[in-house]
N, CA, C and O atoms as CSV, one atom per row, in Angstrom:
chain,resi,resn,atom,element,x,y,z
A,1,MET,N,N,10.241,4.938,-8.484
A,1,MET,CA,C,10.995,5.687,-9.458
A,1,MET,C,C,10.849,5.008,-10.814
A,1,MET,O,O,10.942,3.785,-10.918
A,2,GLU,N,N,10.625,5.799,-11.838
A,2,GLU,CA,C,10.536,5.282,-13.205
A,2,GLU,C,C,11.765,5.712,-13.977
A,2,GLU,O,O,12.202,6.860,-13.888
A,3,ILE,N,N,12.317,4.779,-14.736
A,3,ILE,CA,C,13.511,5.041,-15.535
A,3,ILE,C,C,13.180,4.709,-16.983
A,3,ILE,O,O,12.626,3.649,-17.274
A,4,HIS,N,N,13.518,5.606,-17.874
A,4,HIS,CA,C,13.346,5.390,-19.307
A,4,HIS,C,C,14.751,5.450,-19.903
A,4,HIS,O,O,15.421,6.479,-19.823
A,5,TYR,N,N,15.191,4.350,-20.496
A,5,TYR,CA,C,16.578,4.239,-20.955
A,5,TYR,C,C,16.608,3.849,-22.418
A,5,TYR,O,O,15.851,2.986,-22.862
A,6,LYS,N,N,17.505,4.506,-23.174
A,6,LYS,CA,C,17.691,4.161,-24.588
A,6,LYS,C,C,18.970,3.335,-24.693
A,6,LYS,O,O,20.069,3.881,-24.596
A,7,PRO,N,N,18.835,2.013,-24.891
A,7,PRO,CA,C,20.013,1.151,-24.963
A,7,PRO,C,C,20.817,1.391,-26.236
A,7,PRO,O,O,20.295,1.890,-27.233
A,8,GLN,N,N,22.081,1.030,-26.181
A,8,GLN,CA,C,22.961,1.173,-27.337
A,8,GLN,C,C,23.635,-0.151,-27.635
A,8,GLN,O,O,24.018,-0.880,-26.720
A,9,GLY,N,N,23.780,-0.467,-28.924
A,9,GLY,CA,C,24.489,-1.656,-29.344
A,9,GLY,C,C,23.681,-2.940,-29.284
A,9,GLY,O,O,24.243,-4.030,-29.397
A,10,VAL,N,N,22.357,-2.827,-29.106
A,10,VAL,CA,C,21.483,-4.006,-29.041
A,10,VAL,C,C,20.254,-3.775,-29.916
A,10,VAL,O,O,20.037,-2.674,-30.424
A,11,CYS,N,N,19.464,-4.815,-30.082
A,11,CYS,CA,C,18.263,-4.726,-30.927
A,11,CYS,C,C,17.115,-3.963,-30.265
A,11,CYS,O,O,16.328,-3.315,-30.956
A,12,SER,N,N,17.011,-4.030,-28.948
A,12,SER,CA,C,15.916,-3.309,-28.285
A,12,SER,C,C,16.134,-1.806,-28.406
A,12,SER,O,O,17.269,-1.329,-28.418
A,13,ARG,N,N,15.031,-1.066,-28.494
A,13,ARG,CA,C,15.092,0.378,-28.706
A,13,ARG,C,C,14.853,1.190,-27.443
A,13,ARG,O,O,15.194,2.372,-27.390
A,14,ALA,N,N,14.270,0.567,-26.429
A,14,ALA,CA,C,13.984,1.279,-25.181
A,14,ALA,C,C,13.818,0.265,-24.055
A,14,ALA,O,O,13.393,-0.870,-24.267
A,15,ILE,N,N,14.169,0.716,-22.845
A,15,ILE,CA,C,13.944,-0.083,-21.647
A,15,ILE,C,C,13.254,0.824,-20.637
A,15,ILE,O,O,13.762,1.895,-20.305
A,16,ASP,N,N,12.094,0.390,-20.152
A,16,ASP,CA,C,11.358,1.129,-19.133
A,16,ASP,C,C,11.387,0.308,-17.850
A,16,ASP,O,O,11.045,-0.874,-17.842
A,17,ILE,N,N,11.803,0.959,-16.765
A,17,ILE,CA,C,12.019,0.272,-15.492
A,17,ILE,C,C,11.244,1.001,-14.402
A,17,ILE,O,O,11.204,2.231,-14.375
A,18,VAL,N,N,10.631,0.236,-13.505
A,18,VAL,CA,C,9.986,0.805,-12.323
A,18,VAL,C,C,10.674,0.199,-11.105
A,18,VAL,O,O,10.747,-1.020,-10.956
A,19,LEU,N,N,11.178,1.078,-10.234
A,19,LEU,CA,C,11.833,0.659,-8.997
A,19,LEU,C,C,10.987,1.051,-7.797
A,19,LEU,O,O,10.300,2.072,-7.812
A,20,ASP,N,N,11.045,0.234,-6.771
A,20,ASP,CA,C,10.470,0.559,-5.473
A,20,ASP,C,C,11.644,0.519,-4.505
A,20,ASP,O,O,12.035,-0.549,-4.034
A,21,GLY,N,N,12.198,1.680,-4.212
A,21,GLY,CA,C,13.427,1.732,-3.429
A,21,GLY,C,C,14.540,1.116,-4.251
A,21,GLY,O,O,14.833,1.580,-5.353
A,22,ASP,N,N,15.170,0.062,-3.716
A,22,ASP,CA,C,16.242,-0.604,-4.458
A,22,ASP,C,C,15.791,-1.929,-5.071
A,22,ASP,O,O,16.619,-2.765,-5.434
A,23,THR,N,N,14.480,-2.114,-5.185
A,23,THR,CA,C,13.936,-3.353,-5.746
A,23,THR,C,C,13.304,-3.083,-7.110
A,23,THR,O,O,12.565,-2.114,-7.284
A,24,ILE,N,N,13.603,-3.948,-8.066
A,24,ILE,CA,C,13.041,-3.827,-9.411
A,24,ILE,C,C,11.599,-4.351,-9.380
A,24,ILE,O,O,11.358,-5.521,-9.086
A,25,GLN,N,N,10.658,-3.471,-9.685
A,25,GLN,CA,C,9.241,-3.856,-9.708
A,25,GLN,C,C,8.822,-4.378,-11.074
A,25,GLN,O,O,8.094,-5.366,-11.172
A,26,SER,N,N,9.286,-3.707,-12.136
A,26,SER,CA,C,8.951,-4.164,-13.484
A,26,SER,C,C,9.962,-3.634,-14.486
A,26,SER,O,O,10.593,-2.598,-14.278
A,27,VAL,N,N,10.096,-4.379,-15.583
A,27,VAL,CA,C,10.959,-3.993,-16.691
A,27,VAL,C,C,10.197,-4.291,-17.972
A,27,VAL,O,O,9.597,-5.357,-18.106
A,28,THR,N,N,10.218,-3.352,-18.914
A,28,THR,CA,C,9.610,-3.550,-20.223
A,28,THR,C,C,10.610,-3.145,-21.286
A,28,THR,O,O,11.112,-2.021,-21.281
A,29,PHE,N,N,10.899,-4.057,-22.196
A,29,PHE,CA,C,11.768,-3.768,-23.335
A,29,PHE,C,C,10.900,-3.470,-24.542
A,29,PHE,O,O,9.877,-4.123,-24.747
A,30,THR,N,N,11.295,-2.493,-25.343
A,30,THR,CA,C,10.653,-2.231,-26.623
A,30,THR,C,C,11.612,-2.715,-27.694
A,30,THR,O,O,12.748,-2.248,-27.780
A,31,GLY,N,N,11.152,-3.655,-28.512
A,31,GLY,CA,C,12.011,-4.240,-29.528
A,31,GLY,C,C,12.882,-5.335,-28.934
A,31,GLY,O,O,12.740,-5.699,-27.767
A,32,GLY,N,N,13.768,-5.842,-29.742
A,32,GLY,CA,C,14.643,-6.918,-29.298
A,32,GLY,C,C,13.990,-8.271,-29.489
A,32,GLY,O,O,12.901,-8.373,-30.054
A,33,CYS,N,N,14.657,-9.304,-29.017
A,33,CYS,CA,C,14.157,-10.682,-29.121
A,33,CYS,C,C,13.093,-10.888,-28.053
A,33,CYS,O,O,13.406,-10.943,-26.864
A,34,SER,N,N,11.856,-10.999,-28.465
A,34,SER,CA,C,10.714,-10.995,-27.555
A,34,SER,C,C,10.844,-11.999,-26.411
A,34,SER,O,O,10.667,-11.638,-25.247
A,35,GLY,N,N,11.144,-13.229,-26.727
A,35,GLY,CA,C,11.238,-14.243,-25.672
A,35,GLY,C,C,12.356,-13.946,-24.686
A,35,GLY,O,O,12.184,-14.092,-23.476
A,36,ASN,N,N,13.502,-13.528,-25.210
A,36,ASN,CA,C,14.634,-13.222,-24.331
A,36,ASN,C,C,14.357,-12.017,-23.439
A,36,ASN,O,O,14.635,-12.052,-22.241
A,37,THR,N,N,13.813,-10.958,-24.020
A,37,THR,CA,C,13.585,-9.765,-23.206
A,37,THR,C,C,12.470,-9.988,-22.189
A,37,THR,O,O,12.528,-9.447,-21.085
A,38,GLN,N,N,11.457,-10.778,-22.545
A,38,GLN,CA,C,10.419,-11.105,-21.565
A,38,GLN,C,C,11.004,-11.934,-20.422
A,38,GLN,O,O,10.650,-11.743,-19.258
A,39,GLY,N,N,11.899,-12.852,-20.769
A,39,GLY,CA,C,12.539,-13.668,-19.745
A,39,GLY,C,C,13.406,-12.844,-18.810
A,39,GLY,O,O,13.349,-13.015,-17.592
A,40,VAL,N,N,14.209,-11.951,-19.374
A,40,VAL,CA,C,15.059,-11.079,-18.561
A,40,VAL,C,C,14.187,-10.236,-17.636
A,40,VAL,O,O,14.484,-10.105,-16.449
A,41,ALA,N,N,13.117,-9.667,-18.176
A,41,ALA,CA,C,12.222,-8.826,-17.368
A,41,ALA,C,C,11.592,-9.615,-16.230
A,41,ALA,O,O,11.503,-9.123,-15.105
A,42,ALA,N,N,11.157,-10.831,-16.515
A,42,ALA,CA,C,10.515,-11.659,-15.485
A,42,ALA,C,C,11.513,-12.051,-14.393
A,42,ALA,O,O,11.171,-12.055,-13.210
A,43,LEU,N,N,12.738,-12.378,-14.786
A,43,LEU,CA,C,13.746,-12.766,-13.801
A,43,LEU,C,C,14.213,-11.582,-12.952
A,43,LEU,O,O,14.543,-11.752,-11.778
A,44,ALA,N,N,14.243,-10.392,-13.538
A,44,ALA,CA,C,14.694,-9.205,-12.808
A,44,ALA,C,C,13.665,-8.738,-11.773
A,44,ALA,O,O,14.026,-8.145,-10.756
A,45,GLN,N,N,12.404,-9.005,-12.033
A,45,GLN,CA,C,11.334,-8.539,-11.136
A,45,GLN,C,C,11.547,-9.086,-9.725
A,45,GLN,O,O,11.698,-10.293,-9.532
A,46,GLY,N,N,11.557,-8.192,-8.749
A,46,GLY,CA,C,11.731,-8.565,-7.350
A,46,GLY,C,C,13.186,-8.602,-6.900
A,46,GLY,O,O,13.459,-8.717,-5.705
A,47,MET,N,N,14.116,-8.505,-7.834
A,47,MET,CA,C,15.541,-8.530,-7.517
A,47,MET,C,C,16.005,-7.127,-7.115
A,47,MET,O,O,15.459,-6.133,-7.592
A,48,THR,N,N,17.000,-7.048,-6.251
A,48,THR,CA,C,17.540,-5.734,-5.927
A,48,THR,C,C,18.375,-5.231,-7.104
A,48,THR,O,O,18.892,-6.013,-7.903
A,49,VAL,N,N,18.490,-3.927,-7.188
A,49,VAL,CA,C,19.277,-3.298,-8.248
A,49,VAL,C,C,20.714,-3.811,-8.204
A,49,VAL,O,O,21.272,-4.176,-9.239
A,50,GLN,N,N,21.310,-3.842,-7.027
A,50,GLN,CA,C,22.698,-4.253,-6.889
A,50,GLN,C,C,22.899,-5.709,-7.315
A,50,GLN,O,O,23.893,-6.029,-7.968
A,51,GLU,N,N,21.974,-6.586,-6.957
A,51,GLU,CA,C,22.086,-8.000,-7.330
A,51,GLU,C,C,21.976,-8.171,-8.838
A,51,GLU,O,O,22.718,-8.952,-9.433
A,52,TYR,N,N,21.051,-7.441,-9.459
A,52,TYR,CA,C,20.902,-7.546,-10.912
A,52,TYR,C,C,22.187,-7.098,-11.603
A,52,TYR,O,O,22.680,-7.778,-12.504
A,53,ILE,N,N,22.728,-5.958,-11.183
A,53,ILE,CA,C,23.960,-5.447,-11.789
A,53,ILE,C,C,25.079,-6.472,-11.644
A,53,ILE,O,O,25.805,-6.744,-12.601
A,54,LYS,N,N,25.216,-7.037,-10.456
A,54,LYS,CA,C,26.263,-8.023,-10.190
A,54,LYS,C,C,26.133,-9.233,-11.125
A,54,LYS,O,O,27.137,-9.750,-11.614
A,55,ARG,N,N,24.921,-9.675,-11.367
A,55,ARG,CA,C,24.701,-10.867,-12.182
A,55,ARG,C,C,24.794,-10.622,-13.682
A,55,ARG,O,O,25.230,-11.505,-14.422
A,56,CYS,N,N,24.390,-9.435,-14.147
A,56,CYS,CA,C,24.196,-9.244,-15.586
A,56,CYS,C,C,25.129,-8.252,-16.269
A,56,CYS,O,O,25.181,-8.204,-17.498
A,57,LYS,N,N,25.859,-7.469,-15.503
A,57,LYS,CA,C,26.780,-6.506,-16.122
A,57,LYS,C,C,27.838,-7.254,-16.921
A,57,LYS,O,O,28.433,-8.213,-16.429
A,58,GLY,N,N,28.070,-6.814,-18.150
A,58,GLY,CA,C,29.117,-7.393,-18.969
A,58,GLY,C,C,28.700,-8.568,-19.840
A,58,GLY,O,O,29.520,-9.084,-20.599
A,59,ILE,N,N,27.448,-9.004,-19.752
A,59,ILE,CA,C,26.983,-10.100,-20.615
A,59,ILE,C,C,26.980,-9.614,-22.065
A,59,ILE,O,O,26.563,-8.492,-22.354
A,60,LYS,N,N,27.447,-10.465,-22.960
A,60,LYS,CA,C,27.491,-10.111,-24.381
A,60,LYS,C,C,26.487,-10.957,-25.160
A,60,LYS,O,O,26.120,-12.054,-24.741
A,61,CYS,N,N,26.057,-10.430,-26.290
A,61,CYS,CA,C,25.121,-11.126,-27.180
A,61,CYS,C,C,25.868,-11.437,-28.479
A,61,CYS,O,O,26.091,-10.552,-29.305
A,62,GLY,N,N,26.247,-12.697,-28.648
A,62,GLY,CA,C,26.986,-13.074,-29.857
A,62,GLY,C,C,28.265,-12.280,-29.975
A,62,GLY,O,O,29.066,-12.236,-29.041
A,63,MET,N,N,28.458,-11.653,-31.117
A,63,MET,CA,C,29.663,-10.860,-31.370
A,63,MET,C,C,29.530,-9.405,-30.891
A,63,MET,O,O,30.482,-8.631,-30.991
A,64,LYS,N,N,28.371,-9.042,-30.382
A,64,LYS,CA,C,28.159,-7.677,-29.896
A,64,LYS,C,C,28.916,-7.477,-28.583
A,64,LYS,O,O,29.163,-8.436,-27.852
A,65,LYS,N,N,29.275,-6.250,-28.291
A,65,LYS,CA,C,30.011,-5.939,-27.065
A,65,LYS,C,C,29.106,-5.868,-25.838
A,65,LYS,O,O,29.587,-5.743,-24.712
A,66,THR,N,N,27.807,-5.947,-26.060
A,66,THR,CA,C,26.845,-5.813,-24.970
A,66,THR,C,C,25.629,-6.690,-25.268
A,66,THR,O,O,25.625,-7.436,-26.248
A,67,SER,N,N,24.608,-6.604,-24.433
A,67,SER,CA,C,23.378,-7.380,-24.604
A,67,SER,C,C,22.238,-6.617,-23.940
A,67,SER,O,O,22.467,-5.619,-23.255
A,68,CYS,N,N,21.021,-7.083,-24.140
A,68,CYS,CA,C,19.887,-6.450,-23.463
A,68,CYS,C,C,19.999,-6.575,-21.937
A,68,CYS,O,O,19.724,-5.600,-21.239
A,69,PRO,N,N,20.393,-7.740,-21.390
A,69,PRO,CA,C,20.563,-7.809,-19.935
A,69,PRO,C,C,21.643,-6.842,-19.437
A,69,PRO,O,O,21.484,-6.222,-18.385
A,70,ALA,N,N,22.739,-6.714,-20.193
A,70,ALA,CA,C,23.811,-5.795,-19.795
A,70,ALA,C,C,23.354,-4.340,-19.903
A,70,ALA,O,O,23.740,-3.509,-19.081
A,71,GLN,N,N,22.539,-4.028,-20.905
A,71,GLN,CA,C,22.041,-2.660,-21.044
A,71,GLN,C,C,21.097,-2.302,-19.903
A,71,GLN,O,O,21.073,-1.155,-19.458
A,72,LEU,N,N,20.322,-3.269,-19.425
A,72,LEU,CA,C,19.487,-3.034,-18.252
A,72,LEU,C,C,20.377,-2.740,-17.041
A,72,LEU,O,O,20.067,-1.855,-16.244
A,73,ALA,N,N,21.471,-3.475,-16.902
A,73,ALA,CA,C,22.413,-3.219,-15.808
A,73,ALA,C,C,23.000,-1.812,-15.925
A,73,ALA,O,O,23.154,-1.122,-14.918
A,74,GLU,N,N,23.328,-1.383,-17.142
A,74,GLU,CA,C,23.852,-0.024,-17.365
A,74,GLU,C,C,22.818,1.023,-16.942
A,74,GLU,O,O,23.155,2.005,-16.280
A,75,ALA,N,N,21.567,0.806,-17.327
A,75,ALA,CA,C,20.506,1.746,-16.957
A,75,ALA,C,C,20.383,1.841,-15.438
A,75,ALA,O,O,20.227,2.931,-14.887
A,76,LEU,N,N,20.455,0.698,-14.771
A,76,LEU,CA,C,20.339,0.694,-13.302
A,76,LEU,C,C,21.552,1.366,-12.649
A,76,LEU,O,O,21.403,2.065,-11.646
A,77,GLU,N,N,22.741,1.162,-13.202
A,77,GLU,CA,C,23.934,1.834,-12.671
A,77,GLU,C,C,23.816,3.346,-12.814
A,77,GLU,O,O,24.161,4.091,-11.897
A,78,GLU,N,N,23.325,3.798,-13.972
A,78,GLU,CA,C,23.122,5.238,-14.188
A,78,GLU,C,C,22.125,5.791,-13.172
A,78,GLU,O,O,22.327,6.877,-12.630
A,79,ALA,N,N,21.057,5.051,-12.914
A,79,ALA,CA,C,20.052,5.493,-11.936
A,79,ALA,C,C,20.653,5.588,-10.545
A,79,ALA,O,O,20.360,6.530,-9.808
A,80,LEU,N,N,21.498,4.615,-10.173
A,80,LEU,CA,C,22.164,4.663,-8.873
A,80,LEU,C,C,23.074,5.875,-8.771
A,80,LEU,O,O,23.100,6.553,-7.744
A,81,SER,N,N,23.817,6.148,-9.830
A,81,SER,CA,C,24.720,7.306,-9.839
A,81,SER,C,C,23.958,8.607,-9.679
A,81,SER,O,O,24.347,9.480,-8.903
A,82,ALA,N,N,22.871,8.725,-10.419
A,82,ALA,CA,C,22.062,9.948,-10.356
A,82,ALA,C,C,21.444,10.130,-8.973
A,82,ALA,O,O,21.312,11.253,-8.487
A,83,ALA,N,N,21.069,9.024,-8.347
A,83,ALA,CA,C,20.415,9.094,-7.029
A,83,ALA,C,C,21.397,9.484,-5.920
A,83,ALA,O,O,20.986,10.043,-4.904
A,84,THR,N,N,22.690,9.194,-6.105
A,84,THR,CA,C,23.659,9.481,-5.068
A,84,THR,C,C,24.362,10.813,-5.268
A,84,THR,O,O,25.179,11.209,-4.437
A,85,VAL,N,N,24.055,11.511,-6.359
A,85,VAL,CA,C,24.696,12.814,-6.632
A,85,VAL,C,C,23.984,13.916,-5.906
A,85,VAL,O,O,24.375,15.079,-6.012
C-alpha cells in the first residue's frame, strides 16, 4: 500500500510511505530538515505501523505542536482508520 500524506505544522511538505501489510517498507519526506527526516525514515523502515505510532505520536519540534516524526504517525493512523472502515 502506498500512502501520500500532506503534513501540517512542520517544515516538510509531503510524506510518501510504502507499507507491506503492517510493516513500513519505506518513507520519503519532501522538504524539512534533511538529516532528521532521513534518520526518521531509516529508523521507521522495517518497523510495524503500530510500534511506530506508539513510539512517535505526540513528539514536538521546538515550540511547534507537532514534528515530522509525529506527522508520520498521524499519516499511519489515518491509513489504519481507512483500512478498517
